[in-house]
N, C-alpha and C positions, 0 to 999 in steps of 0.2 A: 509554805507562799511568802516569797519576796512582796518585800513593803514596796510603793512605787513612791520618791521622794519625788515633792513635785518642787520647782525652784519658787523661791517666793517673789512676789509682787514688788516692786523696790517703791513705787505707786501705793500701791494698799499699803506698805509696812510702812511709810510717809504718812498717806493721811492720817491712822492711826497714831502714832507719834505726835502728830502736830496738832489731834485734834487736845490728847490728853497731856501731853505737853504745854501747850496752849492755857490749859487748867492750873497746873503744874506753876506756869508761869503769871497767872492772872494772884494763885495765894502768895507767892513770891512778892508782886508789886503792895500788896494789900500790906503783907508783914512788913517790907519798907517803910511804908506811908506809917505804917502805927509805928513801928520805934525812932524812926523821924518828929513823932508828935510826942516824944515821950522823956522818962527821966535818960532811956539810953541815948536817947540823940547823941549829946555830945561823944560818946566811947564811938557808936556808929562811922560816923564823919573824922574821927581821930585816926579810925581803923584804917579807912579807907582814901587817908593821904598819908598816910603812912610809906616811907620810900625802904623797896627793896631794890639795892640797886641802882639802879640809874631811873627807873618809874617809880612811883608809888604805887601802893595796890589797884587803886582804879582806872590809872591806865595800863597796869598788866591784866587786868580783866579786858577793857575795852581795848589795847593793842595786839595785845597777847592771845589769850582767851578766845575773841570772837574773831581770831584768824579760822578758830574750827570751825564758828558757826560760817564764815565766808567760802571756808574749803567744801563743806558741805551744798553750801546754795551750788557753787560753781560747778560740782559734782552731778547736782541734781539738773541744771540748763544743759551741761554736754551731755547727761541722761536723754533727756525730754528732748534735746534738739534731733540728735543723732537716732533714736532708739527709741522712741516713744511717743507721746499724744502732741509733741511739737516738731515731729519729725516731717510733715509732710508740710508745703505754700496753707492748704486747706484747712490743716488742723491750726497751725499758726495762724491764721488771720484775724480769727474773731479776737482767742485771746491776747494781740501785738495792740488790734487799734482798741481794746478796752484799757489794755497797760497804757497802753499811749495818750491814749485823753483823759484817763484817769490820772496823769502824773503831769500835764499842760494842764487841765483847770483849777486842779486843786493849789498848782504852784500861783496861778496870775489871781485867783481868790485873794492869795497871802498878800501880792502884792498888791492889789486894790486896796487892801485895808491897810496894810503896814511899810509900804514904801516909800508914803511921806514925811513918815519919820526918821531923819538921820542912822546910820549906822543900820538897820533890818533888815533892812534890800538881801542884806548876805543872806538871813533864813528862808528864800524860796525853795526850798527845797525841802524842807521838814515835814509838811503835811503830804506831801508826793507820795508817798511809798505805805503800804501793807503790810502788816504782821501778821503774815501767815498762821504763827502758829495760837495765838491770839484771839483768831477768827474762824479758824475753823476748831478751836475749843468752845466758840460763843455757838458754831453748828452742830458740834457737838452734841450738844444740849437739846437740841430739837429732837433727835432720834431719829425716826423715819419719815418725818416731816417735811424732810428739805429732801428733793429727791438725788439719786449717786451726782446726776450730770450735771449739779451744781455744785457740789462741792470739789469735783472735777474742773468745772471751770475758775469757780475761786483759787486753789492750787494752782490751776496754769496761769491765772491774770496774775496773781502774786508771784510766780518765778521767771515772768516776764518783766516786771515792774522791778525785782529784785537788780533784773539786767540793767534796766535804767539805773537805777540805786547805784551802784556799783560804779556807771559810768561819769553818772553824776559827782561820785566821793574822786574818783583817781581824777578826773577835769578840775572841777569848781571850787574842790577845797583844798588843791596844793597847792603848797608857800616853793618856796626857794630849793628850785632841783639840784643836787648833786653829780655831776656830769660821770669821775667816776664812780662813786656808787652807783648809778644807773648804768651804766657800761658792765659792773660785776653783776649788778639784775640781768640782764642780757644774756651775756654769757651762760650763767647757768640755766636762762631759760632753753640757750641754743643746745647745751649739752643734755637737758630733758625731752629736748625734742628728739636728738641723736639718737637717745635711749628708745624712745617713742616709737622710732621709723627702723629701728633694728630690732622691733619686736622683744625689748627686753617687759615682761611681765612681773616681774615679782615686785614690792610695791616700794619694800624699804629702801631703794635706791632714790625714788621717786622722794619720798617724805622725809629720807633726809639731804638731797639738794632743794626740798621745800621751806627746810628751816634755814638753808642758807640763805634763801629766796628772800623770807620774812628778813631777816637782819642784810640784805643788802637794801630792799626796800626802804625799810625802815630808816635807813641811814642815809638815803637818797632824798628824802624830804617828801615822799611819795605817802598814802596813811599803807601800815602796814600791811594791814587785813586785806589788801588787792593781791598778798602775796599766796592768801587761800584759793581764790577765785583763779589766778594763773598758772597756780602748779594743779590744779582740777580739769584745767582745759587740755594738759597733758599725762593724764595720766588713760593708761589704755583701756577701750570698751569692748568687749565684742559684743557684736550684734545677736539679738534672739529675737529674730521674725518667727511670730507664734506661738511664744512661751513668754512669760512674764521677764527674768530675766537670763544671765546664761551662770551658771556658779563659776564659771574660770574665769568671770573679766573681771580683770584688776580693779572696775572702778565700783562696779557693786558690789562686790567682798568689801570694799575702801567705804563704800557710802551706808550699809548696810552696820559695821561695822561702829559707823561715829553718831548713827541716827537717834539710839539712846540717851549716849552722850549731852550732843547736843540739845534734846528735847528734853532732860531730865536732869540738866545738871549746869549745863555752860549758858544758856539762852536766861533759867528762872535766875542764877547767878549774876548776870549782865543786868536784868530786872531789877534785883535785889537793891544792888551795889548805885543804880541808877535813878530809880524811882523814889529814894526818900526826898521828902519834900515838907519842907515845915510850913503848915496853914493858917500858922500864926499871921493875922494879919490881912489874910487876902477873902476879901471881900468882891460885891458885886464890882467895883470900883477896880480892880485887879482883872476881872475877870472880862473887862469892857477896854481895856486900856490897846493898844493896837498892839504887840506882840502877842500876847496870848490870844485877842481875838480872832488875830487872823489866820494864826496854827488851826484853833480849835473850826473856822469857815472854811478853812480850804481842808480839813478833814469831815468836817461831816456836809458841807453843802457841794463845795468841789470836787470831791469823791464821789458821789452817789449823781451828781451830774456829768461828769466826766466818762462814769462807766456806765450805766445808762442808758446815756445820751448818745454812747458808741455803740453799743448792742441795737439799739432801733434803730439807727443811721445804717448799719451796716444789713440790719433787716429787711428797710425796707427798699434799699437799696438793690438786695439778692446779691451784696458782697458776700456777707456767710453768715450763716443758720445759727441761731439762737440757741445754749443750750433744750437737746430733748427734754421734752416731759414734765416741761417747769411752763408755768403761767407768766404773766408778765408782770403780777406782784409780784413771785417769788424772785424773779430777775431782779424786782427793785428793792427785796429784802437781800438779795445776794449783793448789789452796788452798796448797799448802806455797810456792810460790814467790809467793803474795801475801805473804808474810813476807817479801821480801828490801825492804829498808824504806830504803836508801840514802841516795839525794837527798833525798827532802825533808823524812824523820826527822832526818838530818843541818841540814837548814835548818831545822827545827823550834827545834829543839835550841840552836842557837842563839840564838833568842828569846825562848826559855822559863828559862835560865839564862843571868846576866852572868857567874858566876863561871868560870873557866879549868880551875879544876880539876872542876867539876862536867860540863863539856862535854866533857873527858877521858874521865869516868867511861862518860856517855851515848854517846862514839865506843867504848869496848868493846862497850857492851850492843847496840849497832845492827851492829858488825862480830861479833860474838858470832851472835845470832839470825837476820843476814843470811847468816851461812854455814853456819850449817845448815840455816836453808832453802831454801837454794840445793842444797846438797849432795842433803838428802832430799831435798827435789823431783825435781833430775837423776834419782837412783838411782829412784825409784819409776816417774818416768814411761820410764825407759828398762827399767825391767827388767817394766813391764807395757804396753809400747808396742808390739809386735810381733803377743804372744797375745791382749788382752784383748777381751772382749766387747762391743756397744753396750749404755747406757743403758737400762737400764727404768725410766719414768718408773712 
């Protein structure tokens, strides 16, 4: 008897790899903190500062390796918009409103705390991003106390959040732009578009052109990781209504191939390279200074207010239905988890501030706000997971 091979679901695979990858990321970040406060600290920082060709190892990680992370982000965004949980306007409504509010409110909280200090307003976007791997890792620790609808809601909000973060990076953190390099990037994108329109389904032409696109965008002055998202937008996808994936879809194949590498290697390496923070001299006064306080307050206060307020407002106005099978305390716990801003927040911090001391202050705020959000979200979901009633819109 022949065995029927069922296609794998990209979303289910992503939820699994995102959750377990988030745990690996937590371990990598803790390892970086431990090393940065040990006798190995000088070696750790010296290796990251070592140049290989035109860039330091740290910049190769942040500008090069993380392009694959943004490529996966772009693939997830395109799949969800074309053939997934964001394919219809009704499905997009709640995640879009929650993500938008969850970006605007943290930015306003940050500006209210830090903008009066000269030079700090540039960091307004740091607390606006959710770390999907970290958040899913915390949610995975809850087992079945969190209904699947909340995991899906958290994932889709974070994906829409990533769209906003990519736009912010491209617009707000781009310096002077080189016209010839930007023209070269446009020509490469045009060629990829032609391949797509003429039905080219082999992946290697897109990936080779994506590599050239990375170099052109890096040369143009726009952050090179944007090349990952742009490449993903032109990878062909075959719709698979009624089935999880299409095995002959180039986008699905590439996404499945990238997921384990991004979840278990690229993001943890990024976390290990960027989370190192020397704790010597850090006390209450440091935590209460404008920059770390603004970041921490944006993540912990702004995110929960923005996301929960958007869901509540959408339900009251009849604009969208809240996650099915979940109670309001569980929705609140999920809104708290949206305040975990580790990976993307660290990434934006490096773009916002060139001063290493300011970046270290940002790290204090990110770690503080993310830890508060993770602990509070976990506590709320654990306490209310087994006895809460379903949300009533």
